[in-house]
SETIBA-364696 format. One line per field, with one value per residue (C-alpha): residue number from 1; chain; x, y, z. Coordinates in Angstrom, 1 decimal. Example, Ala and Ser with C-alpha at 12.3 -4.5 7.8 and 13.67 -1.06 7.14 Angstrom:
REM SETIBA-364696
i = c(1|2)
ch = c(A|A)
xx = c(12.3|13.7)
yy = c(-4.5|-1.1)
zz = c(7.8|7.1)
***
This chain:
REM SETIBA-364696
i = c(1|2|3|4|5|6|7|8|9|10|11|12|13|14|15|16|17|18|19|20|21|22|23|24|25|26|27|28|29|30|31|32|33|34|35|36|37|38|39|40|41|42|43|44|45|46|47|48|49|50|51|52|53|54|55|56|57|58|59|60|61|62|63|64|65|66|67|68|69|70|71|72|73|74|75|76|77|78|79|80|81|82|83|84|85|86|87|88|89|90|91|92|93|94|95|96|97|98|99|100|101|102|103|104|105|106|107|108|109)
ch = c(A|A|A|A|A|A|A|A|A|A|A|A|A|A|A|A|A|A|A|A|A|A|A|A|A|A|A|A|A|A|A|A|A|A|A|A|A|A|A|A|A|A|A|A|A|A|A|A|A|A|A|A|A|A|A|A|A|A|A|A|A|A|A|A|A|A|A|A|A|A|A|A|A|A|A|A|A|A|A|A|A|A|A|A|A|A|A|A|A|A|A|A|A|A|A|A|A|A|A|A|A|A|A|A|A|A|A|A|A)
xx = c(15.7|14.6|12.9|14.7|12.4|14.8|12.5|9.7|10.0|6.9|7.8|4.2|4.1|7.5|6.5|3.3|5.1|7.8|5.0|3.3|6.6|7.3|3.7|3.7|0.0|0.6|2.5|0.3|-3.0|-1.8|-1.0|-4.6|-7.6|-10.4|-12.7|-10.2|-11.6|-10.1|-10.8|-9.5|-9.7|-12.4|-14.5|-14.9|-13.7|-13.7|-10.1|-9.5|-10.8|-8.9|-5.5|-5.9|-5.9|-3.3|-0.6|2.1|0.8|1.2|4.1|5.9|8.6|9.9|9.1|9.2|7.6|6.7|4.5|2.3|4.8|5.5|1.8|1.5|3.6|3.7|5.5|5.5|3.6|3.2|0.1|0.1|-3.5|-3.5|0.1|2.3|1.2|1.8|0.0|-0.5|-1.0|-2.4|-2.4|-4.4|-3.6|-6.2|-6.0|-4.5|-1.6|-2.9|-3.8|-7.5|-7.9|-6.0|-6.6|-5.0|-5.3|-3.7|-1.6|-0.3|3.0)
yy = c(10.4|6.8|4.9|1.8|-1.1|-3.8|-4.2|-5.6|-9.3|-10.4|-10.4|-9.5|-6.6|-5.4|-5.5|-3.5|-0.9|-0.5|0.1|2.6|4.4|4.6|5.5|2.3|1.7|-1.2|-3.3|-2.1|-3.2|-6.6|-7.6|-7.4|-9.7|-8.4|-8.1|-6.6|-4.9|-1.6|0.0|3.5|4.1|1.4|2.9|0.7|2.5|1.7|0.3|1.2|4.8|5.4|4.3|5.8|9.1|8.2|6.5|9.1|11.4|9.3|7.4|6.3|8.6|5.9|2.3|2.1|-1.2|-4.4|-7.0|-10.1|-12.0|-8.9|-8.2|-5.1|-2.0|1.1|4.3|8.0|8.9|11.8|12.6|15.6|16.2|15.4|16.2|14.1|11.6|8.2|5.4|1.6|-0.7|-4.1|-6.6|-9.9|-12.5|-14.6|-18.2|-17.5|-15.5|-12.1|-9.4|-9.7|-6.9|-3.8|-1.8|1.6|4.4|6.8|5.2|6.2|4.6)
zz = c(-1.1|-1.9|0.9|2.2|1.2|2.5|5.6|3.4|3.8|1.7|-2.0|-3.1|-0.7|-1.7|-5.4|-4.5|-2.4|-5.1|-7.7|-5.3|-4.8|-8.5|-9.5|-11.6|-12.3|-14.7|-12.1|-9.2|-10.7|-11.8|-8.2|-7.1|-7.6|-9.8|-6.8|-4.4|-1.4|-0.2|3.2|4.0|7.8|7.9|5.1|2.0|-1.1|-4.9|-5.4|-9.1|-8.8|-5.6|-6.9|-10.3|-8.5|-5.8|-7.9|-8.7|-6.0|-2.8|-1.4|1.8|3.0|5.5|6.4|10.1|11.0|9.2|10.9|10.3|8.1|6.0|5.2|7.4|6.7|8.9|8.1|7.3|4.2|1.8|-0.2|-2.6|-1.5|2.2|3.3|5.5|8.1|9.6|7.9|7.7|4.7|5.6|2.8|2.6|0.0|-1.8|-2.7|-6.1|-4.6|-5.6|-3.1|-2.2|0.4|1.4|4.5|4.7|7.1|9.5|12.2|15.6|16.5)
***
């Protein structure tokens, strides 16, 4: 069943989450700066390696909350490797309009 993305109010975030949902690496990677920072539960990760493995294998199963002008997304998540859990994706935009930082992790809400 497709996830309702209508709660996503920031167009850049909506495009990113849509690409994640569809496993669309081409679109996903174009949305981020070359020096994007990724933090997973507070631990800095290598963005490209992380998402080359994750895309097509991880996705939201529901969008439950959107905050901070549409830049923070909370919901239920499925990972083929880690199972099902609640998560957050917190996006930061750089000056050029691309995503410069992404914080992800398990959430409790």
